[in-house]
Structures are given as structure tokens and as C-alpha cells.
N, C-alpha and C positions, 0 to 999 in steps of 0.2 A: 504494500500500500504506500502510495506516495503522499508525503506530507505537503499540503499547499504552502506556497511561499507566503510569508508574512507580508502584509501590505506595508510599505514604507510610511513612517510617521514623520511629519514635517519637523517637529521639535527634536526628535531623536536622530533622524537620518539625513534630512535635507538642510535644515538651518545650520548645523555645525559645519557643513561644507563651505559656507560663505564666510570668509574672513572679514574682519573689521575693515580692512583696506578695500575689499570688494564692495562692501555695503556703502562706504563713503564715496567710492567712485560712481556707483550707480545712482546714488542720491544727488550727486552734484553734476555729473556729466551727461545724464539722460534727462530729457524733458518729455513728460513730467518724470520726476525722480522715481526710482523703483527701490523701495525699502526691502532689501533681501532678507531681513530678519522678521518680516511680518507675513504670516501665513496668507491672509487675504490678498495682500498686494502681489506676492509671488504667484499665487494661484491665478490671479487676474492677468498677469503678464507672463504666464508660463511659456507660451509659444515664442515670445520675443526673447526670453531668457534662454530657452533651449536653442534657438537659432544662434545666439551669441556664444553659447557654450560649445556648440558644434563647429564654430568658426565659419559659418555659412554667410554671415552678413558682412557688411563693410567694417564693422567694429566687433572684434572678438572679445570675449570676456572669459576669464581675466586676460588682459594683454600681457605681452612679454615683460614690459617694464614693471608690472605689478604682480609678478608671480607666475605668469604663464598659464597655458591651458590646463584644464582639469584632465586627470587620467581617464581613460575610456570607461573604467568601471564606475566612476563617479557619475559620468554622463548617463550611463545605463541605468543607474539607480534613480537619477532624476527623471528619466524617461518612464521608468516603471512607476514612479510616484504619480506622474501625469496619467498614465494608462489605467491605474487602479482607481483614479478619481478619489483618492483617499483624503484630499483636502475638503471635499464636500460631503463625503459619506460619514454619517454619525458613527462615532466609535473608532475613528481612525486618526485621531489626534489627541494630544494630552489635554486634560482638563484640570483646572484648579479644583481641589476638593476640600472638604472640611473634616476635621477629626470628630469622632463620635462623642468624646468626652473631654476635649481640650488637649493640651500638650503636657508632657511630663519631662522635667529636667531632673536627672538622677545622677548622683555621685557613684561612680563605678569603683572607686578606690584611688587613693593618691590624687593626682591631678586630672584624672580622666572623668569626663562627664558624658552623658548621653541624652540627646533630645529624642523623644519618641511620641508617637500618636497612633491610635487605632482608628482605622477607616473601614467602614463596611462597604465592600465593593458590590456593584450591582449584579455581577455575574462571576462565575468561576473563571480563572485565567487572567484576571486583571493584575496590574502591578501598581504599587504605590511607593513613593519615596520623597525625600527632601532633596531638592536641587539647590546646591550652594550657588547663590547669585553674586555675593560680594563679601569681601573681607576687608574691614577697616580697623583702625586701632581700637581694640577692645570690643569689637562687634563682628558678628557673622550674620549674614542675611540669607534666608532660605525661602523657597517656594515649595509648597506641598502639592505634588502632582499625582494624578491617577491616570494610568494608561488603560483604557478599556480593552477588553478581550476581543477576539474576532466576533463579529456580530452573530455568527451561527452557533456559538457555544450555548449550552443550556443555562437557563437562569437559575442561579443558586447563590444568593448573597453570602459573601464570605468576609469575616473580619480579617483585615490585613494590618500588619504593623510596619510603619515607616520608622527608621531609626538612623541617627547620625551621631557619631562619637567624635569628641574634640577634647583638647587640653584646656583646663580651666585657667591656667596661667596666661593664656592668649586671649581669653574672652570674658568680658564682664556682662554682656547682654547678647541675647539672640533675638532677631527679628524674623518673624515667620509670616509670609503672605499666603493666604488661602482663599477659598471661594467667598468667605464672609468679610475679607479685608486683611488688615495687617495687625499683628500683635507683637508686643515687645515683652520679652521675658528676661528677668534678672537671673544670672547664673549663680547658683549657691556655691 
């Protein structure tokens, strides 16, 4: 039995391919600008982006002075993302979620701390995690994400734990963004 290919997810598979330099170039050199880090914008301009990635237009992306062309397997992944329609299909992109009962900051011993949350996933096969967004003096900022399972999986809500471990000596507070907004937690 052949396992079906997993549909590419913008936030996991496509967006990381675009470097800060690529984004800045497409925002400033193309009219109207194309924000390569925005799902809706990239989906709307997908054919133009693909033409530039393939080097078929008068302006290739990325150009040689700014990193050169993508490897063929990256372009193939982008093409598969377009072909699956995963930007428009429900369940094929990450969603901000919320914890069932708030966040827990726990001392693991010594200087180690753990941020965790329980999330009830809508179906079996989902994933949930904290994505580290930024690190500043005394602060770490996360986003709590849920990746839905394939749409054809059976419905079986499952509690999942997201956890992130860090050193207390580096962090005084943790900021977490979720579906309900932003919360700031003081690290014990």
C-alpha cells in the first residue's frame, strides 16, 4: 500500500524557502510588492512567483547577485504546493490555537524551565507546538500553532501537549501568542 504524499504547508514548507533578502527584494522591486512571507499574497501571485523561480521571465528570482536560483527540488515543492491547492483547502495550513487550561511554566531542576500547554486537537494526527518567534534580552516570544491532520482522517479529538524547554538564566519572561491574543508570563 502506498502512503499518499503529505500536502505541503505554507508555514512549514514554503515560507522558510524565502529568505529575508528575497522578501525585501520582492516588496521593493515589484509593483505592486509581493510579500513572500504572507500566505494570501503568495497564493494570489503564485503563477508570477513560479515563473520567476523557473527563470522563464525577464526577471528571475532570486537573481544571481542575491543568492541565485533555487535548487530544482525547491521549485518542485513549490509546484506541488500550487497543485494541491493547499493554501485554500481547510486543514492544510497552520492555525493559531489556544490551550485548554492556560500555560504552565515549570522548574525542571537547576536552571532548566519548561513552558507547556495542553491543546485538544480536532482530529487524530494533528500536531501542536510552540514556535520560537524572537529572543531579546530577558525575553523569549512564542506562537502556539496547531497543524491539522489530513482532512480524510477520522474525527477523534485528542489532547496534545506542546512543550518548550529553556534556561532560566537567559529568560525573565515568556510571551506567548495564541488564537485569543498575547500573554506574558513571568518565569519562576
